Structure formats: C-alpha cells, structure tokens
C-alpha positions as MATLAB code, in Angstrom:
seq = 'MLNVAVVGSGPSGVYTAQGLVQQSSTPEVRVDVLDRLPCPYGLVRYGVAPDHEKIKSLQNNLRTVLEDERVRFLGGVEIGPGGLPAARLRELYHAVVYCVGAATDRHLGIPGEELPGSWSATEFVSWYSAHPDAAADGFVRGARSAVVIGVGNVAVDVTRMLARGAAELGLTDMPQPALTALAASEVTEVHMVGRRGPSQARFTTKELRELGGLPDTQVGVRAAELALDPAYLDPSGLPAAARRNVEVLRGWAAAPAPDAARRVRLRFFLRPVELLASGGRVGAVRFERTVPDGAGGVRGTGQYEDIAAELVLRSVGYRGVPLEGLPFDAARGTVPHLAGRVIRDGAVAPGEYVAGWIKRGPTGVIGTNRPCAKETVTSLLADAPALVRRPVPGDPLAALRATGTAPVEWAGWQAIERAEAELGASLGRGVVKLPDWASLLAAARAQRT';
ca = [
      -7.572   19.457   27.350;
      -6.984   15.895   26.099;
      -3.799   15.720   23.954;
      -3.583   12.829   21.586;
      -0.777   11.820   19.235;
      -1.713    9.726   16.174;
       1.236    8.056   14.505;
       0.581    7.658   10.834;
      -1.409   10.000    8.502;
      -2.877    7.367    6.250;
      -6.576    6.547    6.196;
      -6.540    4.747    9.567;
      -4.748    7.626   11.239;
      -6.861   10.293    9.722;
     -10.085    8.389   10.443;
      -8.865    8.054   14.072;
      -8.309   11.810   14.300;
     -11.711   12.378   12.753;
     -13.337   10.182   15.346;
     -11.581   11.886   18.216;
     -12.861   15.334   17.236;
     -16.343   14.222   16.273;
     -17.061   11.656   19.045;
     -15.589   13.605   21.897;
     -18.361   14.956   24.191;
     -16.189   18.058   24.703;
     -14.338   20.264   22.379;
     -11.343   20.140   24.629;
      -9.353   17.662   22.557;
      -6.408   18.231   20.418;
      -4.932   15.754   18.025;
      -1.402   15.833   16.551;
      -1.124   13.606   13.532;
       2.539   12.659   13.186;
       4.145   11.086   10.140;
       7.725   10.285    9.345;
       7.098   11.490    5.738;
       6.741   15.257    4.998;
       3.481   14.445    3.160;
       0.187   13.162    4.485;
      -2.287   10.525    3.303;
      -0.128    7.391    3.479;
      -1.089    4.791    0.955;
      -3.666    7.047   -0.645;
      -0.754    9.104   -1.846;
       1.936    6.386   -2.197;
      -0.059    3.160   -2.738;
      -2.990    3.916   -5.028;
      -2.177    3.608   -8.711;
      -1.639    6.943  -10.522;
      -4.428    6.270  -13.053;
      -7.067    5.652  -10.221;
      -8.063    9.251   -9.910;
     -11.369    8.496   -8.273;
      -9.676    6.572   -5.382;
      -6.935    9.241   -5.161;
      -9.578   11.902   -4.782;
     -10.150   10.490   -1.243;
      -7.295   12.846   -0.305;
      -9.880   15.639   -0.406;
     -11.902   13.955    2.334;
      -8.717   13.370    4.427;
      -7.731   17.032    3.895;
     -10.883   18.171    5.503;
      -9.963   16.279    8.723;
      -6.446   17.550    8.769;
      -7.485   21.189    8.304;
      -9.798   20.956   11.416;
      -8.712   23.509   14.001;
      -8.378   20.808   16.622;
      -6.118   18.620   14.365;
      -2.493   19.408   13.546;
      -0.243   17.607   10.886;
       3.299   17.203   11.824;
       5.279   15.551    9.039;
       8.942   14.443    8.942;
       8.727   13.129   12.510;
      10.402    9.792   12.917;
       9.315    7.766   15.961;
      11.721    5.086   17.193;
      15.336    4.426   16.350;
      16.995    7.462   14.874;
      14.096    9.688   15.858;
      11.970   10.643   18.762;
      11.872    7.635   21.321;
       8.428    6.144   21.745;
       8.859    6.603   25.528;
       9.385   10.290   25.113;
       6.335   10.611   22.770;
       4.307    8.940   25.478;
       5.440   11.619   28.019;
       4.269   14.391   25.687;
       0.740   13.166   25.217;
      -2.114   11.745   27.225;
      -2.597    9.066   24.646;
      -0.752    7.712   21.525;
      -2.498    5.816   18.803;
      -0.209    3.831   16.399;
      -1.602    3.713   12.880;
       1.615    2.661   10.975;
       0.300   -0.040    8.671;
       2.174   -3.135    7.588;
       5.612   -2.037    6.496;
       7.118   -5.063    4.781;
       6.308   -7.444    1.985;
       6.053  -11.100    2.289;
       8.791  -13.185    0.537;
       8.407  -16.163   -1.654;
      11.089  -18.095    0.148;
      12.460  -19.792   -3.000;
      15.814  -20.126   -4.645;
      16.856  -17.165   -6.832;
      14.456  -14.686   -5.153;
      17.276  -12.209   -4.535;
      18.542  -12.160   -8.149;
      18.748   -8.772   -9.878;
      15.477   -8.145  -11.656;
      13.480   -9.704   -8.799;
      11.550   -7.148   -6.819;
       8.615   -6.827   -4.528;
       5.442   -5.194   -6.031;
       5.620   -2.547   -3.326;
       9.145   -1.477   -4.420;
       7.789   -0.971   -7.928;
       4.682    0.885   -6.622;
       6.861    3.151   -4.497;
       8.930    4.063   -7.520;
       6.085    4.951   -9.762;
       4.266    6.731   -6.894;
       7.340    8.825   -5.967;
       7.789    7.559   -2.483;
      10.871    9.282   -1.212;
      12.397    5.983    0.140;
      12.239    4.454   -3.347;
      15.882    3.644   -4.111;
      15.666    1.749   -7.401;
      14.757    2.951  -10.911;
      16.098    0.131  -13.150;
      12.914   -2.117  -13.048;
      12.021   -2.187  -16.751;
      15.537   -1.635  -18.205;
      16.433   -4.445  -20.479;
      13.203   -6.330  -19.805;
      10.956   -7.668  -22.519;
       8.792  -10.117  -20.488;
       7.616   -9.671  -16.886;
       6.056  -12.059  -14.403;
       3.817  -10.753  -11.584;
       3.351  -13.397   -8.904;
      -0.013  -12.907   -7.194;
      -3.579  -12.281   -8.156;
      -4.735   -9.497   -5.898;
      -5.478   -5.848   -6.639;
      -1.803   -4.779   -6.232;
      -0.850   -7.468   -8.731;
      -3.437   -6.128  -11.118;
      -2.210   -2.545  -10.579;
       1.522   -3.281  -11.362;
       0.446   -5.434  -14.379;
      -1.639   -2.459  -15.679;
       1.221    0.010  -15.177;
       3.570   -2.236  -17.125;
       1.005   -2.482  -19.955;
      -0.204    1.130  -20.054;
       0.969    3.487  -22.843;
       3.080    6.612  -22.006;
       0.377    8.954  -23.326;
      -2.054    7.740  -20.731;
       0.432    7.746  -17.894;
       1.375   11.305  -18.823;
      -2.055   12.438  -17.731;
      -1.300   11.271  -14.118;
       0.803   12.649  -11.348;
       3.471    9.929  -11.916;
       7.009   11.295  -11.303;
       8.849   12.284  -14.404;
      11.681    9.742  -14.075;
       9.171    6.909  -13.752;
       7.181    8.197  -16.777;
      10.326    8.496  -18.781;
      11.381    4.933  -17.999;
       8.058    3.367  -18.634;
       7.757    5.338  -21.872;
      11.032    3.664  -23.040;
      10.000    0.245  -21.714;
      10.345   -2.713  -24.041;
       8.071   -4.940  -21.953;
       5.481   -6.441  -24.286;
       4.298   -9.373  -22.400;
       3.231   -9.565  -18.701;
       2.157  -12.766  -16.969;
       0.136  -12.486  -13.856;
       0.244  -15.891  -12.062;
      -1.616  -17.417   -9.140;
      -1.028  -20.714   -7.351;
      -4.737  -21.314   -6.899;
      -7.820  -20.998   -9.159;
      -9.805  -18.123  -10.499;
     -12.604  -18.452   -7.851;
      -9.958  -17.834   -5.111;
      -8.301  -14.761   -6.736;
      -8.228  -11.699   -4.524;
      -8.679   -8.973   -7.165;
     -11.985   -7.080   -7.508;
     -14.003   -7.291  -10.657;
     -13.509   -3.578  -11.400;
      -9.807   -3.959  -11.262;
      -9.911   -7.080  -13.396;
     -12.059   -5.504  -16.091;
      -9.549   -2.648  -16.421;
      -7.057   -4.945  -17.794;
      -9.420   -5.704  -20.710;
      -9.856   -2.032  -21.413;
      -6.137   -1.199  -21.906;
      -5.531    0.225  -25.489;
      -3.564   -2.011  -27.786;
      -3.330   -4.748  -25.263;
      -4.581   -8.353  -25.627;
      -5.612  -10.224  -22.379;
      -5.472  -13.961  -22.520;
      -6.430  -16.779  -20.207;
      -6.183  -20.521  -20.668;
      -9.540  -22.293  -20.590;
      -7.905  -25.561  -19.485;
      -6.427  -23.884  -16.364;
      -9.710  -22.208  -15.561;
     -11.452  -25.600  -15.829;
      -9.237  -27.058  -13.083;
     -11.279  -25.029  -10.637;
     -14.467  -26.890   -9.682;
     -16.092  -23.528   -8.617;
     -15.286  -22.169  -12.051;
     -17.217  -24.926  -13.700;
     -20.186  -24.310  -11.302;
     -19.937  -20.816   -9.823;
     -23.384  -20.813   -8.290;
     -22.115  -21.324   -4.757;
     -19.574  -18.480   -4.970;
     -19.974  -15.042   -3.427;
     -21.237  -12.432   -5.912;
     -17.808  -10.837   -6.414;
     -16.157  -14.147   -7.199;
     -18.914  -15.042   -9.651;
     -18.462  -11.738  -11.450;
     -14.694  -12.468  -11.782;
     -15.457  -15.886  -13.135;
     -17.745  -14.249  -15.772;
     -15.171  -11.844  -16.918;
     -12.467  -14.647  -17.273;
     -14.970  -16.877  -19.047;
     -15.477  -14.158  -21.674;
     -11.810  -13.715  -22.169;
     -11.291  -17.417  -22.598;
     -13.929  -17.575  -25.252;
     -12.927  -14.520  -27.179;
     -10.581  -14.577  -30.182;
      -7.113  -13.144  -29.612;
      -6.741   -9.907  -31.552;
      -3.327   -8.506  -32.619;
      -1.894   -6.044  -30.154;
       1.290   -4.409  -29.133;
       1.224   -5.838  -25.665;
      -0.096   -9.013  -24.207;
      -1.287   -9.762  -20.650;
      -1.566  -13.471  -19.687;
      -3.495  -14.491  -16.634;
      -2.267  -17.912  -15.406;
      -3.720  -20.107  -12.586;
      -2.734  -23.211  -10.664;
       1.025  -22.513  -10.967;
       3.230  -22.268   -7.869;
       6.573  -20.543   -8.113;
       9.478  -22.845   -6.991;
      12.572  -21.106   -8.342;
      13.858  -17.986  -10.120;
      16.378  -19.008  -12.767;
      19.425  -16.928  -13.620;
      20.551  -15.797  -17.005;
      23.547  -13.531  -17.511;
      23.770  -12.756  -13.825;
      20.056  -11.685  -13.368;
      16.642  -13.329  -13.375;
      15.876  -14.863  -16.700;
      12.811  -17.134  -16.058;
      10.533  -18.320  -13.255;
      10.039  -22.048  -12.719;
       6.474  -23.013  -11.742;
       5.034  -26.220  -10.508;
       1.579  -27.112  -11.721;
      -0.906  -27.378   -8.837;
      -4.413  -28.858   -8.563;
      -7.145  -28.442   -5.957;
      -6.499  -30.584   -2.884;
     -10.297  -30.800   -2.066;
      -9.820  -28.787    1.234;
      -9.554  -25.309   -0.116;
      -5.856  -25.486   -0.933;
      -3.727  -26.922   -3.706;
      -1.172  -29.647   -4.009;
       1.800  -29.963   -6.379;
       1.763  -32.357   -9.275;
       5.443  -32.641  -10.063;
       4.935  -31.088  -13.493;
       6.957  -27.880  -14.105;
       6.830  -25.007  -16.563;
       9.335  -22.207  -17.048;
       8.118  -18.725  -18.016;
      10.754  -16.366  -19.527;
      10.975  -13.022  -17.600;
      13.674  -10.354  -17.079;
      11.486   -8.676  -14.492;
       9.781  -10.494  -11.599;
       7.492   -8.673   -9.169;
       6.070  -10.554   -6.152;
       2.684   -9.493   -4.865;
       1.913  -12.044   -2.147;
       0.873   -9.934    0.815;
       2.246   -7.582    3.471;
       3.385   -7.994    7.078;
       3.621   -5.630   10.080;
       7.013   -5.145   11.777;
       7.737   -4.646   15.526;
       7.536   -1.032   16.794;
      10.023    0.217   19.289;
       8.601    0.040   22.862;
       5.491   -1.812   21.866;
       4.587   -5.514   22.213;
       4.434   -7.616   19.061;
       2.763  -10.777   18.046;
       5.234  -12.218   15.502;
       2.877  -14.887   14.306;
       0.173  -12.361   13.314;
       2.439   -9.391   12.508;
       0.295   -7.103   14.835;
       0.358   -5.452   18.102;
      -1.710   -7.339   20.787;
      -4.759   -5.289   21.706;
      -8.223   -5.348   23.247;
     -10.677   -3.208   21.225;
      -7.629   -1.073   20.237;
      -6.029   -0.811   23.678;
      -2.514   -2.117   23.617;
      -1.988   -5.289   25.722;
       1.384   -5.467   27.432;
       2.286   -8.470   29.576;
      -1.248   -9.544   29.667;
      -2.689   -6.216   30.883;
      -3.950   -3.111   29.099;
      -1.208   -0.480   28.723;
      -2.780    2.925   29.797;
      -2.701    5.530   27.027;
      -1.364    3.331   24.222;
      -3.695    2.278   21.267;
      -3.493    0.871   17.760;
      -5.724    1.190   14.639;
      -5.298    0.019   11.012;
      -3.243   -2.885    9.744;
      -0.867   -2.900   12.722;
      -3.990   -3.653   14.695;
      -5.918   -6.132   12.575;
      -3.391   -7.220    9.949;
      -3.160   -6.335    6.186;
      -6.840   -6.991    5.394;
      -9.797   -5.048    3.935;
      -9.989   -1.952    1.740;
      -9.574    1.711    2.566;
     -13.068    1.971    4.017;
     -12.388   -0.904    6.379;
     -10.288    1.565    8.415;
     -13.303    3.545    9.476;
     -14.974    0.984   11.748;
     -11.522   -0.164   12.935;
     -10.621    3.446   13.890;
     -14.118    3.981   15.485;
     -13.595    0.971   17.777;
     -10.204    2.382   18.955;
     -11.528    5.889   19.434;
     -14.386    4.596   21.527;
     -11.965    2.842   23.809;
      -9.676    5.870   24.069;
     -12.571    8.277   24.890;
     -13.945    5.902   27.527;
     -10.446    5.980   29.100;
     -10.113    9.767   28.775;
     -11.272   10.758   32.313;
      -8.351    8.858   33.678;
      -5.841    9.721   31.056;
      -6.158   13.512   31.496;
      -5.168   13.292   35.110;
      -1.503   12.674   34.055;
       0.251   16.046   33.425;
       1.699   16.677   30.068;
       3.349   19.773   28.385;
       0.958   22.512   27.419;
       2.121   22.340   23.790;
       3.814   19.125   22.726;
       5.091   20.851   19.502;
       7.438   23.066   21.604;
       8.800   19.964   23.431;
       9.206   18.192   20.047;
      11.281   21.057   18.705;
      13.385   21.111   21.932;
      14.429   17.551   21.029;
      15.881   18.814   17.657;
      12.845   17.683   15.669;
      11.705   20.074   12.930;
       8.247   19.096   11.936;
       6.794   19.925    8.518;
       3.498   21.560    9.437;
       0.424   22.075    7.239;
       1.887   25.184    5.604;
       4.933   23.168    4.634;
       2.751   20.485    3.011;
       0.894   23.197    1.133;
       4.196   24.506   -0.152;
       5.028   20.957   -1.471;
       1.670   20.914   -3.267;
       2.466   24.279   -4.893;
       5.901   22.993   -5.914;
       4.372   19.901   -7.517;
       1.906   21.990   -9.405;
       4.611   24.236  -10.655;
       6.758   21.219  -11.646;
       3.893   19.735  -13.736;
       3.206   23.051  -15.462;
       6.871   23.306  -16.400;
       6.651   19.791  -17.931;
       3.420   20.462  -19.763;
       1.573   18.096  -17.458;
      -0.792   18.440  -14.571;
       0.445   18.041  -10.964;
       3.638   15.944  -10.923;
       4.982   14.471   -7.678;
       8.361   15.383   -6.234;
      10.276   12.065   -6.104;
      12.804   12.418   -3.348;
      13.483   13.662    0.144;
      15.673   16.535   -0.931;
      13.088   18.142   -3.194;
      10.208   17.563   -0.864;
      12.081   19.156    2.157;
      13.370   22.020   -0.004;
       9.770   22.730   -1.080;
       8.610   22.552    2.479;
      11.265   24.954    3.753;
      10.379   27.353    0.959;
       7.231   28.378    2.791;
       9.370   29.692    5.715;
      11.454   32.025    3.608;
];
C-alpha cells in the first residue's frame, strides 16, 4: 500500500489525488488530502466570485474525486508552526505532495499604502467569500469612491462586486454580513487602473464584458489613454484574446455615456506613487502618467493625477511563502523542484513533491493545474517502488489523532454543507456560507452528536 499525503484541497491538490488513483497501475494506493481549513476546494470555494456560478460548479467535479474510496479528506489539519510538524507528516506517509498555493499578496511599496481604507484585493475577496480567516468587515463603510489598482481578473471581480446591486448578490452564497454591508454601500464610482496599456491587461474578455452588463452601471474609458498604446491603434499583431479586449474597449470609448446610479472607470497608463491621507485614512491615490518605453514596459512622464477614493484595493499579484521544513526560492516565491520532485541542497529529496502555484508560481487558470499535477504524479509513481520500502504506520489517521489533531472528515464537511443550506433557508435565500471558524467547526461537530 502506497500512502500519500496531499497538503491542500484546492484544484491542484484534488487533481493530484485524482492522478494518483487513476494513473497508479495498482489499486493499492491511499491518498489523504489534508487542509488547514475544515472545508475543501480551496480557491474554488474562497476565491471564485459568488456570482460566477458556472466556475463554482467545478466543486462538483472535485467532490467526485474526494468521494473516491481511495481518497480521504482531512480538514482542520495545520501543517507547520502551531500544528503538525512537517517532519512528523513525512514520517506518517510514503510521500507528501505540497499543493498550498501562493499565500500572500504583492505590495505596491509606495507611501501611504498602510493607511486605513487601503486593502489587498484578496482581503476583500476573503470577506465576501466567507473565508474564516477574514478579519475585517469595514471595507465599504464611509466610502463613496473606490480605486482598484490592477487590470487582471481579480481586479475585475472586486470591481464588479462593488458595482453589483444587492438584489443580484442576494441570489449568491455570499455570507449575510457581507451582503448586508454591500447592500448599504454608498460607493457609486469605481476606478480600475493599470500602469500599462489595454493590450497588456491581464483580464479575460468574458470578465471584461461582464462589467458592461451590470444593471444601472455605466462603464467608461478614455479614448486618449487607449490611443497611447501602439497595439491598440493596430491590434493585428496581438494574440486573439488581447484583440477581443481591445474591441470591447473600443466600443465603450465610442459609446455615449448613459445616466446610471453607478460608474465604472477603466484607466490606463497610470502608475500609483502615493496614497494620500484625509482625516486619518486614505482619501485619494496619486498616479504618475506613464507612456510606452518601446521595450514592452512603461516610463514615467513626471505628470501626476490624483483620484479621490476612500477605499483602495490593490490587485497586483500573489506570492508564495516559505513552508516549514522545505527549501524555498525567495526570488521566484516557489519551492525548487525537478518535475515536481523537491530539490534540497542540489539533490532530489525522496518522498517530497510539489504541485500548483507553490511549484510553478501564481500563473495560469484553474485548468492549468491539471497538467501541472499530472507531471508531479508521474514523478511520484515512478519513485513509488523505492518509496514503499520505508515502513509507515498502517493508518496515518490514528497517528494524527494521537498528536492531538482532530481532523474534520468528509462527514463533517457534509454537516457544514447542511448547515449552510439551513442558514440560507432561514434567510429566504439559497445556500449561504458560514463566515467564521466557530460556526464552521460547530457545524462539523454536529454530525458526531
């Protein structure tokens, strides 16, 4: 029997588990999928916007894997400081695959970034997605104008959430406190700002078009800013996705501006240089006008513009963090590896593997995790004949419990699902997520009584 621990139950972790049970030439493989949260699915549950039901339905595919008799979900298991030491985990399994993603946001590194009212987009997403670690809830309080720094899909998501009406959000699984706060929001203007041009924006056309479909919301762009991008003027050499984005923006620039309750402004060639204080919190963002430098980047012009904002959300990328007991490439924010095999001191570390963002960096879409996981699984199964020679406990779960760990098993997760359905029914809504550790763990424990 080959016993494998997969740390992380997001797409990369579940695809790794799926590959192990499907590619193995023998049924004698058992995979424990461990997660520090009591709920599975990672960013599919806590990162996909509530109104993106089609993408969120991917949970059904991940569920099929986690319900396989050779796969076991063990939630609420912390690996590292404050939890189970990584060295002990390695003793319990023939192999450990780390699929923990990229846990931190990149910072702007400009004055005023730590002012009240300045947040990372991930903090905002965690709040409206009911992540139990979300600590703040005052994002929109007192704000009338918001600036979102970044032009990727996460930036589009948070812009859309700020501009959506409460009636539409009430149809989602958004936690009730977030729905109540957004329903009371007085934000009527959202600026989404990029330091480069429209041809270099990272959002997908589908996400971009959704902004134009928001009820009672007017989307505006400045033709003069778009025209600074040579590829905008002649998009024939652009990849197809970028050409489609340019077409959408060109249409918005040419369309008359209708009256609407809310306004979304897409701005380009503006680089944030400082967050300006007003009344002890952020009151505006100072940007420097940029222009193409001829080498794919931009340069500053020395011309500045202030955009008023009581709420600033930065969405400029993610970064991996070091994992206890594993080597780390600080420059790339990843664990050094060879085809998924962890490299320690220049040599392969037997039985240690990585997949997902901690392996390749925060790139790609959800589906990119499939080939990434497959590569790692291929390496692990090639190593399996040597790995199984090392004796490990017959049932790692018993050894985990002996350390004081009390995992939330699949039945506990199903109890959480029932509790969320019941909460939604009591509020006259569909499923509504439980927003904190206490309620999640109470629901999980209920299945044992």
